C-alpha positions in Angstrom: 103.0 10.6 3.7 102.7 14.3 3.0 104.8 17.3 3.9 104.6 18.2 7.6 105.3 21.9 8.1 106.0 21.5 11.8 108.8 19.1 11.0 111.0 22.0 9.8 110.7 23.7 13.3 110.3 20.7 15.5 112.5 21.1 18.6 114.3 18.2 20.4 115.9 18.1 23.8 119.7 17.9 24.3 120.0 14.1 24.7 117.9 13.6 21.5 120.0 16.1 19.6 123.2 14.4 20.7 121.8 11.0 19.7 120.6 12.3 16.3 124.1 13.6 15.5 125.8 10.4 16.6 128.5 12.1 18.7 129.3 11.6 22.4 127.9 13.9 25.1 131.5 14.8 26.0 132.3 15.8 22.4 129.0 17.8 22.3 130.0 19.6 25.5 133.5 20.4 24.1 131.9 21.7 20.8 129.3 23.7 22.8 132.0 25.3 24.9 133.7 26.5 21.7 130.4 27.7 20.2 130.4 25.1 17.5 127.0 23.4 18.1 123.7 24.4 16.5 121.9 27.4 18.1 119.6 26.6 21.0 115.9 27.4 21.0 114.2 28.5 24.2 110.8 27.0 24.5 110.1 28.2 28.1 111.9 29.5 31.1 113.2 26.0 31.9 113.1 24.3 28.5 115.7 24.6 25.8 116.2 22.5 22.7 117.5 22.3 19.2 115.5 22.6 16.0 115.7 19.6 13.8 116.3 21.8 10.8 119.3 23.4 12.6 120.7 20.0 13.4 120.4 19.0 9.7 122.1 22.2 8.5 124.9 21.8 11.1 125.5 18.2 10.0 125.4 19.2 6.3 128.0 21.9 6.9 130.3 19.4 8.5 130.4 17.1 5.5 133.8 16.2 4.0 134.6 15.9 0.3 133.0 16.9 -2.9 129.3 16.4 -3.5 
């Protein structure tokens, strides 16, 4: 399968973002209240999500140990 340019900007909803990161909704809420979750992307007046690329970068930044 080839490179999909939309994959880098694909946006997922909050429940999907939480599931992809593997943390609980309660932990997500706590991190969000402290401003420690990936940035949100507004798709419309009533729809907000998270870019998959931002989720990947956020997870990479939270890695522990040397590469």
